[in-house]
Structure formats: structure tokens, C-alpha cells
C-alpha positions as CSV (number, residue, x, y, z in Angstrom):
1,M,80.8,31.0,129.3
2,F,83.0,33.8,129.9
3,G,86.1,31.7,128.0
4,D,83.5,32.2,124.8
5,L,82.7,35.7,125.5
6,F,86.3,36.4,126.1
7,G,87.3,34.4,122.9
8,K,84.6,36.7,120.4
9,L,86.2,39.8,122.0
10,Q,89.9,39.1,121.2
11,E,88.5,37.9,117.7
12,A,87.0,41.2,117.4
13,Q,89.8,43.1,118.4
14,E,92.2,41.4,115.7
15,K,89.6,41.8,113.1
16,M,89.7,45.3,114.1
17,K,93.0,45.7,114.1
18,E,93.5,44.1,110.7
19,S,90.7,46.0,109.1
20,K,92.5,49.7,110.1
21,S,95.7,48.1,108.9
22,R,93.9,47.4,105.1
23,L,91.7,50.8,105.9
24,A,95.5,52.7,105.7
25,Q,96.7,51.4,102.6
26,I,93.0,53.2,100.9
27,T,93.1,56.4,99.4
28,M,90.3,58.6,98.7
29,A,91.1,61.9,97.1
30,G,88.6,64.9,97.5
31,E,89.0,67.7,94.6
32,A,87.2,71.3,94.6
33,G,87.6,74.7,92.1
34,E,87.7,71.9,88.9
35,G,90.8,70.4,90.3
36,S,93.0,73.2,91.6
37,V,92.8,71.5,95.4
38,K,93.0,68.3,95.8
39,V,93.6,66.8,98.9
40,V,93.8,62.9,99.5
41,V,93.2,60.5,102.8
42,T,93.3,57.3,103.8
43,G,90.6,54.7,104.5
44,N,91.1,55.6,108.1
45,R,90.8,59.3,107.6
46,E,94.1,60.3,107.6
47,V,95.4,63.3,105.2
48,K,98.1,62.1,102.8
49,S,98.7,64.9,100.3
50,I,97.1,68.2,99.8
51,D,98.4,70.0,96.3
52,V,97.2,73.4,95.7
53,A,97.3,75.5,92.2
54,E,99.7,78.0,91.8
55,H,96.7,80.9,91.6
56,L,95.3,80.2,94.6
57,L,98.8,81.1,97.2
58,E,98.4,84.8,96.3
59,K,97.8,86.8,98.6
60,D,94.5,87.5,96.8
61,N,93.3,84.7,97.0
62,K,93.3,83.7,100.5
63,E,89.5,83.6,101.1
64,E,89.2,81.4,98.1
65,L,91.9,79.4,98.9
66,E,90.4,78.0,102.2
67,D,87.3,77.6,100.9
68,L,88.4,75.1,98.3
69,L,90.5,73.2,101.4
70,I,87.6,73.0,103.0
71,T,85.4,71.6,100.3
72,A,87.7,69.1,99.0
73,L,88.6,68.2,102.5
74,N,85.2,67.5,103.0
75,R,84.5,65.5,99.8
76,A,87.9,62.8,100.7
77,L,86.7,62.7,104.3
78,K,83.2,62.1,102.8
79,N,85.0,59.2,100.8
80,A,86.8,57.6,103.3
81,E,83.6,57.2,105.7
82,G,82.2,55.0,103.3
83,A,85.5,52.7,102.7
84,W,85.9,52.7,107.1
85,E,81.5,52.0,107.2
86,A,81.7,49.0,104.1
87,E,85.2,48.0,106.3
88,M,83.5,47.8,109.8
89,K,79.8,46.2,108.7
90,N,82.5,43.6,106.4
91,V,84.1,42.8,110.5
92,A,80.5,43.0,112.2
93,G,78.9,40.5,109.5
94,G,81.9,38.0,109.9
95,M,81.5,38.5,113.7
96,L,77.7,38.3,113.4
97,G,77.5,35.0,111.3
98,P,73.8,35.5,109.4
99,L,72.8,38.8,111.5
100,G,75.8,40.8,110.5
101,G,73.9,41.5,107.7
102,L,71.1,43.1,109.3
103,L,73.7,45.7,109.7
């Protein structure tokens, strides 16, 4: 009984490790200010790059830049969250068999 449970836990750990590896290879982007700020994150919600248009780097644009960075980051992270949730449903479905589709 416990051996089977231990085996299932090990299998779940391995699937989670594989999922994190897959998610690290997926990138999602978020933009704001008509593309003036672009943010790229992985499916694991790790920021990979931030691109800012030159005109936003001027002193008078500090507040606008901050607002656009927040917006772009939130959009990218929301996209990454969707990829992460889909991957976790896939893992859960594989672990629970037919019941996994209920998650």
C-alpha cells in the first residue's frame, strides 16, 4: 500500500520536474504603450528581457515608463500563468487518469 503511494509521489515529482523544464523553454510577451515597452517571461514566470523605447528614457517620462513597465509585466505574467496552469492540468490529468479531466 505505502510502496504504491511512494511510487506515485516519485512519479509526480518527476513529472513536475519535466513540466518546469518545459515551461522554462516557453516564452510569453507582454507589451504596453503601443509597443513602447516589451517584456518577455518564461512559462515559469521568470523575466527574460525588457525592451524600452528610447523616448521613455528621458527624465520627464519616468512616471510613464514606470506605469508602462507594470502594465507590460502584468500582461506577460498573465500569459505565463495560462501556460503554467495548462501544464499543471496536464500533469494532474496524467496522475489521476480519467479524473484528471475534472481539474
